[in-house]
LUMTORKOL-770242 format. One record per residue: residue number from 1; x, y, z of N, C-alpha, C in turn; residue in three letters. Coordinates in steps of 0.001 Angstrom, whole numbers, plus 500000, padded with zeros to 6 digits. Example, Ala and Ser with C-alpha at 12.3 -4.5 7.8 and 13.67 -1.06 7.14 Angstrom:
BEGIN
[1 [513190 494310 507800] [512300 495500 507800] [513200 496700 507800] ALA]
[2 [512850 497750 507080] [513670 498940 507140] [512900 500030 507870] SER]
***
This chain:
BEGIN
[1 [657150 581956 561790] [657948 581145 562717] [657057 580645 563842] UNK]
[2 [657141 579347 564107] [656279 578766 565140] [656742 579178 566523] UNK]
[3 [655793 579247 567435] [656111 579626 568802] [656817 578491 569522] UNK]
[4 [657705 578867 570427] [658339 577869 571290] [657280 577283 572208] UNK]
[5 [657453 576031 572627] [656469 575444 573546] [656342 576285 574818] UNK]
[6 [655167 576228 575411] [654947 576909 576683] [654649 575870 577762] UNK]
[7 [655354 575960 578861] [655076 575120 580015] [654116 575869 580927] UNK]
[8 [652998 575251 581240] [652044 575836 582178] [652146 575064 583487] UNK]
[9 [652622 575732 584514] [652778 575130 585839] [651489 575317 586622] UNK]
[10 [650831 574215 586941] [649587 574258 587712] [649906 573848 589147] UNK]
[11 [649507 574679 590076] [649778 574402 591491] [648593 574885 592308] UNK]
[12 [648651 574668 593590] [647600 575193 594457] [648218 575773 595723] UNK]
[13 [647488 576679 596352] [647931 577270 597601] [648091 576180 598649] UNK]
[14 [649208 576202 599364] [649449 575160 600367] [648659 575450 601644] UNK]
[15 [648544 574426 602475] [647850 574597 603761] [648541 575653 604612] UNK]
[16 [649877 575671 604552] [650634 576660 605327] [650329 578081 604853] UNK]
[17 [650261 578277 603544] [649948 579603 603006] [648536 580032 603398] UNK]
[18 [647602 579089 603387] [646237 579416 603791] [646182 579805 605269] UNK]
[19 [646926 579078 606105] [646950 579374 607547] [647543 580748 607829] UNK]
[20 [648697 581044 607214] [649334 582338 607484] [648533 583496 606886] UNK]
[21 [647842 583246 605778] [646982 584293 605211] [645803 584580 606133] UNK]
[22 [645280 583530 606767] [644129 583702 607653] [644523 584346 608983] UNK]
[23 [645692 583959 609505] [646075 584409 610854] [647130 585513 610854] UNK]
[24 [647657 585859 609702] [648536 587013 609626] [650018 586697 609648] UNK]
[25 [650472 585887 610584] [651889 585558 610699] [652063 584077 611005] UNK]
[26 [653324 583636 610845] [653652 582250 611193] [653374 581999 612672] UNK]
[27 [653776 582961 613531] [653601 582785 614972] [652148 582666 615384] UNK]
[28 [651292 583491 614799] [649873 583435 615144] [649234 582135 614649] UNK]
[29 [649661 581683 613464] [649147 580410 612950] [649615 579257 613830] UNK]
[30 [650880 579319 614273] [651412 578279 615152] [650657 578248 616481] UNK]
[31 [650339 579429 617020] [649587 579496 618278] [648180 578921 618102] UNK]
[32 [647546 579246 616991] [646202 578727 616719] [646210 577201 616714] UNK]
[33 [647186 576609 616037] [647245 575152 615965] [647629 574535 617301] UNK]
[34 [648611 575134 617995] [649065 574558 619272] [647961 574581 620313] UNK]
[35 [647082 575587 620259] [645968 575663 621217] [644945 574564 620977] UNK]
[36 [645084 573891 619840] [644185 572781 619485] [644937 571451 619393] UNK]
[37 [646112 571434 620005] [646880 570199 620064] [647580 569826 618779] UNK]
[38 [647784 570799 617880] [648443 570533 616596] [649763 571293 616525] UNK]
[39 [650658 570807 615690] [651963 571418 615512] [652085 571938 614085] UNK]
[40 [652497 573179 613937] [652605 573769 612607] [653779 573204 611817] UNK]
[41 [654695 572519 612489] [655897 572025 611818] [655567 571093 610659] UNK]
[42 [654586 570219 610849] [654219 569286 609782] [653691 570017 608563] UNK]
[43 [652844 571022 608802] [652275 571790 607702] [653361 572595 606999] UNK]
[44 [654262 573187 607778] [655349 573969 607201] [656292 573095 606376] UNK]
[45 [656511 571859 606820] [657380 570947 606077] [656754 570574 604740] UNK]
[46 [655451 570328 604711] [654793 570027 603433] [654871 571231 602496] UNK]
[47 [654756 572425 603050] [654890 573648 602251] [656300 573736 601658] UNK]
[48 [657308 573438 602477] [658692 573498 602002] [658903 572518 600854] UNK]
[49 [658387 571307 600968] [658564 570318 599908] [657849 570753 598622] UNK]
[50 [656685 571360 598760] [655951 571832 597585] [656722 572933 596870] UNK]
[51 [657305 573873 597639] [658081 574958 597031] [659343 574413 596361] UNK]
[52 [659989 573466 597015] [661193 572871 596432] [660868 572145 595127] UNK]
[53 [659732 571472 595082] [659323 570778 593863] [659091 571769 592725] UNK]
[54 [658422 572873 593009] [658195 573900 591994] [659514 574470 591488] UNK]
[55 [660433 574721 592405] [661736 575256 592015] [662483 574284 591122] UNK]
[56 [662431 572999 591456] [663115 571985 590655] [662526 571899 589251] UNK]
[57 [661219 571980 589147] [660570 571909 587835] [660931 573136 587000] UNK]
[58 [660874 574315 587602] [661208 575547 586876] [662640 575496 586353] UNK]
[59 [663564 574994 587162] [664962 574931 586744] [665179 573947 585601] UNK]
[60 [664248 573022 585398] [664374 572025 584333] [663775 572490 583008] UNK]
[61 [663059 573597 583000] [662438 574101 581768] [663519 574676 580856] UNK]
[62 [663582 574247 579598] [664578 574808 578668] [664474 576335 578596] UNK]
[63 [665621 576993 578464] [665657 578457 578490] [664889 579083 577336] UNK]
[64 [664757 578358 576231] [664058 578914 575065] [662551 578734 575130] UNK]
[65 [662068 577989 576129] [660640 577759 576259] [659988 578880 577059] UNK]
[66 [658742 579138 576742] [657958 580079 577540] [657356 579350 578740] UNK]
[67 [656913 580122 579720] [656268 579489 580868] [655191 580395 581451] UNK]
[68 [654221 579752 582083] [653137 580471 582761] [652771 579684 584010] UNK]
[69 [652251 580394 585004] [651837 579777 586258] [650343 580001 586430] UNK]
[70 [649640 578992 586940] [648215 579166 587223] [647873 578410 588504] UNK]
[71 [647188 579102 589407] [646769 578503 590671] [645409 577848 590468] UNK]
[72 [645134 576819 591262] [643909 576028 591101] [642663 576908 591040] UNK]
[73 [642585 577912 591886] [641385 578749 591945] [641178 579566 590673] UNK]
[74 [642220 579700 589846] [642139 580524 588634] [642006 579707 587356] UNK]
[75 [641868 578388 587471] [641836 577542 586284] [640715 577894 585327] UNK]
[76 [639555 578245 585852] [638412 578525 584972] [638569 579845 584225] UNK]
[77 [639606 580632 584564] [639844 581906 583876] [641135 581892 583054] UNK]
[78 [641788 580748 582988] [643057 580658 582265] [642821 580055 580886] UNK]
[79 [643504 580604 579885] [643342 580130 578504] [644544 579272 578129] UNK]
[80 [644306 577956 578002] [645354 577040 577574] [645470 577081 576050] UNK]
[81 [646713 576965 575559] [646974 576989 574122] [647305 575581 573627] UNK]
[82 [647118 575316 572325] [647347 573967 571796] [648776 573469 571991] UNK]
[83 [649765 574377 571968] [651162 573945 572079] [651643 573802 573521] UNK]
[84 [650780 574004 574494] [651181 573952 575901] [651569 572547 576341] UNK]
[85 [652535 572493 577255] [652809 571298 578036] [652407 571640 579470] UNK]
[86 [651454 570917 580011] [650902 571236 581323] [651610 570385 582378] UNK]
[87 [652228 571048 583341] [652917 570357 584421] [652169 570648 585717] UNK]
[88 [651579 569609 586271] [650819 569723 587516] [651742 569344 588668] UNK]
[89 [651963 570286 589575] [652858 570067 590709] [652008 570061 591973] UNK]
[90 [651762 568870 592507] [650898 568795 593682] [650341 567407 593898] UNK]
[91 [649005 567353 594076] [648323 566105 594406] [647585 565559 593180] UNK]
[92 [647171 564286 593297] [646415 563650 592211] [645189 564467 591819] UNK]
[93 [644471 564971 592810] [643242 565700 592536] [643448 566943 591692] UNK]
[94 [644659 567505 591737] [644929 568701 590954] [644965 568393 589459] UNK]
[95 [645392 567178 589100] [645349 566762 587696] [643894 566692 587223] UNK]
[96 [643040 566118 588050] [641613 566057 587697] [641017 567453 587576] UNK]
[97 [641435 568375 588435] [640903 569736 588390] [641219 570433 587073] UNK]
[98 [642412 570185 586538] [642825 570877 585313] [642339 570170 584049] UNK]
[99 [642039 568867 584140] [641728 568067 582949] [640569 568631 582138] UNK]
[100 [639560 569157 582784] [638360 569623 582083] [638615 570831 581190] UNK]
[101 [639758 571502 581390] [640056 572709 580622] [641009 572432 579449] UNK]
[102 [641353 571170 579223] [642341 570824 578206] [641696 570123 577013] UNK]
[103 [642379 570243 575874] [641938 569542 574662] [643168 568921 574013] UNK]
[104 [643656 567832 574595] [644749 567089 573995] [646147 567498 574411] UNK]
[105 [646312 568562 575207] [647653 568941 575651] [648230 567870 576575] UNK]
[106 [649529 567546 576433] [650126 566557 577326] [650223 567086 578750] UNK]
[107 [650005 566196 579718] [650043 566572 581133] [651102 565724 581839] UNK]
[108 [651955 566401 582596] [652963 565740 583416] [652592 565966 584876] UNK]
[109 [652428 564897 585639] [652075 565010 587052] [653299 564829 587937] UNK]
[110 [653611 565854 588740] [654767 565827 589639] [654264 565741 591080] UNK]
[111 [654686 564704 591782] [654259 564458 593164] [655141 565248 594124] UNK]
[112 [654528 566139 594893] [655290 566939 595859] [655438 566261 597210] UNK]
[113 [654664 565216 597435] [654678 564568 598755] [654525 563056 598607] UNK]
[114 [655556 562378 598056] [655468 560922 597864] [655206 560204 599179] UNK]
[115 [654345 559212 599113] [653985 558476 600320] [652712 558990 600945] UNK]
[116 [652440 560274 600788] [651188 560856 601301] [650140 560905 600197] UNK]
[117 [650581 561175 598972] [649696 561132 597817] [649688 559722 597227] UNK]
[118 [648547 559243 596735] [648527 557921 596101] [649428 557827 594872] UNK]
[119 [649611 558941 594161] [650466 558929 592983] [649849 558280 591770] UNK]
[120 [648527 558233 591706] [647845 557645 590551] [647997 558545 589322] UNK]
[121 [647914 559853 589517] [648005 560810 588421] [649276 561655 588481] UNK]
[122 [649774 561928 589687] [651076 562595 589821] [652111 561484 590013] UNK]
[123 [652626 560986 588900] [653406 559749 588884] [654908 559964 589006] UNK]
[124 [655348 561215 588925] [656775 561453 588766] [657344 562336 589882] UNK]
[125 [658660 562287 590009] [659383 563090 590991] [659892 564373 590331] UNK]
[126 [660118 565418 591118] [660597 566692 590534] [661862 566558 589715] UNK]
[127 [662788 565683 590131] [664057 565550 589412] [663900 564937 588028] UNK]
[128 [662727 564371 587734] [662479 563773 586423] [661894 564764 585421] UNK]
[129 [661664 566004 585844] [660935 566964 585017] [661627 567247 583687] UNK]
[130 [662956 567371 583691] [663664 567707 582459] [663438 566689 581361] UNK]
[131 [663611 565419 581667] [663420 564363 580670] [661969 564277 580227] UNK]
[132 [661057 564474 581144] [659636 564396 580812] [659217 565531 579881] UNK]
[133 [659738 566726 580110] [659413 567860 579249] [659941 567640 577838] UNK]
[134 [661147 567072 577745] [661765 566863 576440] [660959 565900 575575] UNK]
[135 [660283 564956 576205] [659541 563939 575448] [658032 564136 575495] UNK]
[136 [657575 565238 576082] [656138 565407 576337] [655302 565370 575071] UNK]
[137 [655731 566052 574018] [654900 566126 572808] [655011 564886 571938] UNK]
[138 [656169 564234 571920] [656330 563094 571040] [656377 561754 571738] UNK]
[139 [656432 561751 573062] [656558 560513 573810] [655231 559820 574051] UNK]
[140 [655317 558698 574721] [654108 557928 575010] [653300 558594 576122] UNK]
[141 [652002 558422 576046] [651103 558974 577058] [649881 558084 577171] UNK]
[142 [649346 557970 578367] [648102 557243 578574] [646928 558143 578192] UNK]
[143 [646000 557587 577424] [644811 558332 577005] [643677 557967 577955] UNK]
[144 [643454 558800 578962] [642485 558490 580010] [641081 558925 579606] UNK]
[145 [640130 558020 579790] [638729 558293 579464] [638165 559383 580365] UNK]
[146 [637342 560253 579773] [636675 561306 580521] [635160 561177 580348] UNK]
[147 [634422 561868 581208] [632963 561839 581170] [632471 563248 580866] UNK]
[148 [631379 563331 580098] [630839 564646 579761] [629337 564694 580005] UNK]
[149 [628872 565904 580314] [627441 566180 580443] [627103 567312 579480] UNK]
[150 [626083 567101 578650] [625663 568100 577667] [624189 568420 577886] UNK]
[151 [623901 569687 578159] [622526 570116 578418] [621826 570478 577114] UNK]
[152 [620512 570554 577177] [619743 570850 575961] [619893 572288 575492] UNK]
[153 [620551 573137 576276] [620838 574503 575831] [622290 574643 575391] UNK]
[154 [622975 573517 575148] [624352 573381 574665] [625412 573589 575743] UNK]
[155 [625025 573874 576984] [626037 573920 578033] [626704 572543 578132] UNK]
[156 [628023 572545 578322] [628767 571283 578337] [629794 571309 579460] UNK]
[157 [629947 570171 580108] [630915 570041 581182] [631629 568705 581043] UNK]
[158 [632954 568714 581198] [633774 567517 581066] [634533 567301 582363] UNK]
[159 [634737 566033 582755] [635462 565721 583984] [636283 564458 583789] UNK]
[160 [637346 564348 584577] [638218 563176 584507] [637760 562063 585436] UNK]
[161 [637343 562410 586644] [636947 561408 587631] [635452 561101 587593] UNK]
[162 [634651 562128 587857] [633209 561919 587927] [632457 563214 587728] UNK]
[163 [631190 563059 587372] [630260 564183 587292] [629136 563921 588274] UNK]
[164 [628786 564953 589025] [627666 564877 589971] [626518 565726 589446] UNK]
[165 [625314 565174 589505] [624106 565892 589118] [623154 565869 590309] UNK]
[166 [622742 567031 590773] [621845 567069 591920] [621579 568491 592372] UNK]
[167 [621041 568610 593563] [620712 569920 594112] [621941 570550 594756] UNK]
[168 [622044 571863 594672] [623104 572569 595379] [622931 572336 596874] UNK]
[169 [624010 572032 597567] [623897 571705 598979] [623571 570249 599219] UNK]
[170 [623450 569464 598140] [623194 568023 598229] [621878 567708 598951] UNK]
[171 [620898 568568 598790] [619563 568302 599320] [618805 567425 598319] UNK]
[172 [617533 567170 598576] [616771 566282 597701] [616594 566886 596314] UNK]
[173 [616948 566105 595313] [616788 566508 593920] [615653 565706 593310] UNK]
[174 [614817 566351 592517] [613719 565673 591822] [613942 565796 590322] UNK]
[175 [613778 564676 589631] [614100 564615 588206] [613516 563333 587621] UNK]
[176 [613602 563226 586304] [613251 561986 585604] [614531 561427 585009] UNK]
[177 [614856 560181 585363] [616086 559543 584911] [615770 558598 583771] UNK]
[178 [616536 558677 582687] [616286 557825 581530] [617556 557215 580990] UNK]
[179 [617415 556109 580298] [618531 555402 579678] [618269 555238 578198] UNK]
[180 [619276 555557 577366] [619149 555322 575930] [619069 553831 575640] UNK]
[181 [619810 553052 576452] [619810 551602 576284] [618658 550994 577091] UNK]
[182 [618538 549702 577008] [617531 548960 577775] [616112 549436 577488] UNK]
[183 [615848 549739 576223] [614503 550101 575830] [614085 551509 576206] UNK]
[184 [615034 552337 576591] [614726 553727 576930] [613893 553875 578182] UNK]
[185 [614152 553051 579204] [613400 553134 580464] [613563 554513 581099] UNK]
[186 [612459 555023 581658] [612463 556331 582322] [611773 556185 583669] UNK]
[187 [612334 556844 584698] [611752 556754 586037] [611845 558104 586745] UNK]
[188 [610728 558598 587312] [610809 559793 588163] [611464 559416 589490] UNK]
[189 [612361 560268 589968] [613096 559954 591187] [613245 561176 592084] UNK]
[190 [613452 560889 593366] [613859 561891 594354] [615061 561289 595078] UNK]
[191 [616194 561990 595060] [617405 561410 595626] [618376 562508 596046] UNK]
[192 [619541 562055 596530] [620619 562988 596868] [621500 563287 595667] UNK]
[193 [621088 562853 594502] [621835 563152 593291] [622355 561906 592608] UNK]
[194 [622930 562105 591430] [623434 561022 590599] [624920 561241 590354] UNK]
[195 [625700 560165 590475] [627145 560206 590265] [627484 559324 589069] UNK]
[196 [628219 559875 588107] [628649 559128 586920] [630165 559243 586838] UNK]
[197 [630874 558103 586877] [632323 558162 586976] [633068 557281 586002] UNK]
[198 [634349 557576 585842] [635250 556885 584937] [636127 555885 585697] UNK]
[199 [637005 555202 584948] [637958 554309 585585] [638961 555042 586438] UNK]
[200 [639307 556270 586059] [640178 557078 586922] [639446 557440 588201] UNK]
[201 [638169 557768 588086] [637363 558085 589260] [637117 556890 590159] UNK]
[202 [637408 555689 589649] [637209 554472 590443] [638193 554354 591591] UNK]
[203 [639135 555308 591688] [640034 555342 592843] [639562 556347 593893] UNK]
[204 [638438 557021 593648] [637987 558062 594558] [636528 557931 594964] UNK]
[205 [635751 559000 594734] [634358 559080 595169] [633537 557928 594598] UNK]
[206 [633737 557636 593323] [632974 556554 592695] [633214 555228 593414] UNK]
[207 [634452 554989 593804] [634775 553726 594465] [634070 553601 595814] UNK]
[208 [633946 554707 596532] [633288 554640 597839] [631824 554260 597691] UNK]
[209 [631143 554810 596662] [629743 554441 596417] [629663 552992 595944] UNK]
[210 [630578 552608 595076] [630630 551235 594559] [630794 550224 595693] UNK]
[211 [631646 550529 596656] [631848 549627 597787] [630591 549520 598647] UNK]
[212 [629921 550651 598860] [628689 550639 599655] [627611 549781 598993] UNK]
[213 [627632 549713 597655] [626628 548931 596923] [627036 547468 596767] UNK]
[214 [628147 547072 597377] [628550 545676 597336] [629462 545294 596201] UNK]
[215 [629862 546269 595376] [630812 545986 594305] [630311 545015 593260] UNK]
[216 [629023 545026 592979] [628465 544068 592030] [628881 544314 590595] UNK]
[217 [629033 545585 590212] [629436 545923 588852] [630964 545992 588776] UNK]
[218 [631585 545447 587734] [633035 545545 587608] [633463 546988 587343] UNK]
[219 [634465 547443 588090] [634955 548805 587894] [635689 548917 586562] UNK]
[220 [635524 550024 585846] [636268 550212 584598] [637724 550573 584883] UNK]
[221 [638595 550352 583904] [639969 550813 583979] [640064 552243 583487] UNK]
[222 [641163 552940 583784] [641296 554356 583405] [641159 554632 581911] UNK]
[223 [641535 553667 581067] [641444 553881 579616] [640234 553197 578985] UNK]
[224 [639420 552515 579776] [638234 551844 579251] [637170 552860 578858] UNK]
[225 [636517 552634 577731] [635411 553500 577312] [634124 552997 577948] UNK]
[226 [634114 553038 579245] [632975 552540 580012] [632863 553352 581298] UNK]
[227 [631640 553700 581680] [631374 554474 582879] [630441 553697 583798] UNK]
[228 [630515 553993 585086] [629526 553503 586040] [628727 554681 586573] UNK]
[229 [627447 554448 586855] [626616 555500 587445] [625833 554946 588629] UNK]
[230 [625618 555810 589617] [624897 555439 590830] [623981 556585 591245] UNK]
[231 [622764 556221 591638] [621841 557182 592247] [622063 557120 593758] UNK]
[232 [622265 558267 594377] [622550 558317 595803] [621252 558472 596602] UNK]
[233 [620978 557507 597457] [619860 557575 598410] [618531 557870 597717] UNK]
[234 [618193 557048 596747] [616901 557213 596067] [615754 556977 597049] UNK]
[235 [614715 557802 596957] [613602 557768 597906] [612348 557215 597231] UNK]
[236 [611793 556092 597738] [610559 555552 597153] [609331 556302 597673] UNK]
[237 [608411 556600 596790] [607163 557270 597176] [606115 556937 596125] UNK]
[238 [604862 557357 596326] [603845 557080 595305] [604196 557652 593934] UNK]
[239 [605031 558704 593902] [605346 559335 592615] [606790 559162 592174] UNK]
[240 [607633 558543 593011] [609039 558353 592643] [609462 556910 592889] UNK]
[241 [610375 556421 592015] [610779 555028 592101] [612243 554838 592432] UNK]
[242 [612629 553572 592588] [614004 553232 592947] [614518 552026 592151] UNK]
[243 [613975 551826 590963] [614401 550665 590183] [615643 550946 589348] UNK]
[244 [615867 552213 588972] [617053 552587 588198] [618030 553308 589127] UNK]
[245 [618875 552563 589818] [619766 553197 590801] [621240 552936 590528] UNK]
[246 [621586 552107 589556] [622987 551843 589246] [623076 551181 587886] UNK]
[247 [624219 551354 587245] [624420 550712 585960] [625715 551159 585325] UNK]
[248 [625906 550734 584093] [627104 551122 583354] [626709 551708 582014] UNK]
[249 [627597 552525 581461] [627387 553135 580159] [628549 552759 579261] UNK]
[250 [628253 552275 578081] [629286 552000 577082] [629619 553298 576354] UNK]
[251 [630519 553206 575384] [630957 554403 574664] [629806 555143 573998] UNK]
[252 [628799 554409 573536] [627677 555042 572833] [626472 555298 573739] UNK]
[253 [626476 554763 574939] [625328 554903 575829] [625258 556270 576481] UNK]
[254 [624051 556688 576807] [623851 557965 577473] [622800 557824 578585] UNK]
[255 [623055 558524 579676] [622105 558625 580785] [621499 560019 580706] UNK]
[256 [620177 560107 580677] [619533 561415 580580] [618812 561745 581881] UNK]
[257 [618833 563013 582233] [618176 563487 583454] [617402 564754 583110] UNK]
[258 [616086 564713 583346] [615229 565876 583110] [614824 566467 584451] UNK]
[259 [615098 567750 584627] [614944 568415 585926] [613471 568591 586278] UNK]
[260 [613113 568210 587519] [611782 568481 588054] [611893 569178 589408] UNK]
[261 [612960 569948 589585] [613158 570832 590737] [613345 572244 590207] UNK]
[262 [613301 573230 591113] [613507 574606 590669] [614879 574795 590044] UNK]
[263 [615881 574094 590601] [617253 574281 590124] [618096 573082 590523] UNK]
[264 [618813 572546 589559] [619817 571522 589832] [621152 571987 589249] UNK]
[265 [622238 571413 589767] [623555 571763 589254] [624273 570502 588774] UNK]
[266 [625228 570716 587887] [626091 569648 587393] [627522 570133 587559] UNK]
[267 [628348 569381 588307] [629756 569779 588421] [630642 568548 588362] UNK]
[268 [631902 568766 588036] [632835 567659 587870] [634058 567775 588737] UNK]
[269 [634540 566645 589224] [635804 566552 589952] [635907 567520 591123] UNK]
[270 [634806 567710 591824] [634820 568535 593022] [634832 570023 592790] UNK]
[271 [634797 570477 591533] [634844 571909 591222] [633425 572481 591220] UNK]
[272 [632804 572552 592387] [631418 572988 592480] [631250 574454 592111] UNK]
[273 [632335 575225 592245] [632256 576636 591882] [632192 576859 590380] UNK]
[274 [632450 575826 589593] [632404 575932 588137] [631361 574955 587609] UNK]
[275 [630119 575160 588029] [629046 574212 587737] [628139 574717 586621] UNK]
[276 [627447 573773 585972] [626375 574075 585024] [625068 574093 585802] UNK]
[277 [624266 575128 585621] [622976 575235 586303] [621851 574853 585357] UNK]
[278 [620905 574075 585867] [619766 573625 585072] [618468 574005 585777] UNK]
[279 [617486 574429 585005] [616191 574829 585555] [615130 573771 585221] UNK]
[280 [613975 573927 585834] [612855 573001 585662] [612602 572745 584165] UNK]
[281 [612509 571452 583808] [612196 571074 582438] [613398 570843 581546] UNK]
[282 [614561 571304 581953] [615750 571087 581131] [616225 569639 581229] UNK]
[283 [616892 569184 580169] [617433 567828 580133] [618928 567871 579890] UNK]
[284 [619639 567001 580583] [621083 566862 580387] [621382 565388 580128] UNK]
[285 [622303 565120 579213] [622683 563747 578868] [624149 563549 579212] UNK]
[286 [624455 562418 579836] [625805 562138 580336] [626338 560860 579704] UNK]
[287 [627613 560894 579304] [628231 559711 578718] [629724 559890 578562] UNK]
[288 [630346 558963 577852] [631789 559026 577608] [632093 560247 576745] UNK]
[289 [633092 561014 577147] [633453 562242 576431] [634222 561922 575159] UNK]
[290 [634145 562843 574199] [634883 562678 572959] [636352 563022 573089] UNK]
[291 [636751 563676 574179] [638153 564027 574420] [638700 563130 575536] UNK]
[292 [640018 563000 575563] [640692 562236 576595] [641817 563066 577198] UNK]
[293 [642233 562689 578387] [643372 563342 579006] [644641 562583 578616] UNK]
[294 [645628 563312 578088] [646912 562697 577716] [647881 562864 578877] UNK]
[295 [648041 561789 579649] [648898 561811 580831] [650237 561155 580506] UNK]
[296 [651293 561930 580571] [652626 561464 580201] [653159 560473 581238] UNK]
[297 [653687 559369 580746] [654343 558402 581632] [653426 557537 582423] UNK]
***
C-alpha cells in the first residue's frame, strides 16, 4: 500500500522569537528596542501574522495526510521524500533556501506578509492552501531553472538564485577562470569572487551587480536555460587580468574556476553555512543544473 502524501512545512524563526530568545522576555526585548528608538509592536505583529499563516496552512492539510515541520536552520539535516509536498510559509528567500535540497517535489509558497514581501516565489495566501495542496502533484507548476557547481572531487551544489565562488569572508580570491565556449579562454584573476545566477536570481543579488555593470547583458527569465555570471571587483596586475569579467552561459556552457588560493568556498542562495570547500589546485565547473524547481501556481 502506497504511503499517503506528506506535507513538509518549511518556516523560519521570526524576528520576534529571535529577540525574545536573546533578551529573555517580551518586556526586556521591548526595552532594548525602545532604548534605540524602535517599537516592538511592529515586530510582534509580523510574528502574529506568521503564526496565523502557519495555523491556516496546517488546518487545510487533509486529515489522512502526514506532515512534518522543518526550520530554515535545519534544512541541511532534513531528508525530503519523493512523495512530499513542500509548503514554504514565509518570505521569497525561504523558497530559494529549500530549493537546493529538492529533486522534483512540488513547492507551494505562502506569503505571510503581503506587501512587505515581493511575492515572486511565495505567490499565495494562507487561505488558498487547501486548493493548492489538492492539486500540487497533478496541477500545473512553473519549472524554474537552477544553477549547479560540480567540483573535480564530485562535490556538488545546486541553487535557485545564484552561486557565489570566492574566499570566505569575501576577501581577495585567486584563481584561473575559464570558459568552455569562446575557444576555451582562460585567465588568472584576483577578485572579490564570482557570481553566477539564474532568471529567478535576477530579482536579487544578481540584479544589483547587473545594474552596476550598466545592464548590457539581457537578464534571463526564471524558466530560461540561460545564466549570467559576473566577476566582482577584478584586480589588474602583472599576473592577473580583467578581460573575462561578465558573460552568459547557455544550457550546455560551463564556467570553470581553478583555485590558486589556500581555500575557496562555493555556496548558494545565501546559505554560507552549507558551502563546498575547495583547496589549491582544485577545479569547479558551473552551469545550468539538470534539476529544476517545481513551483506550484
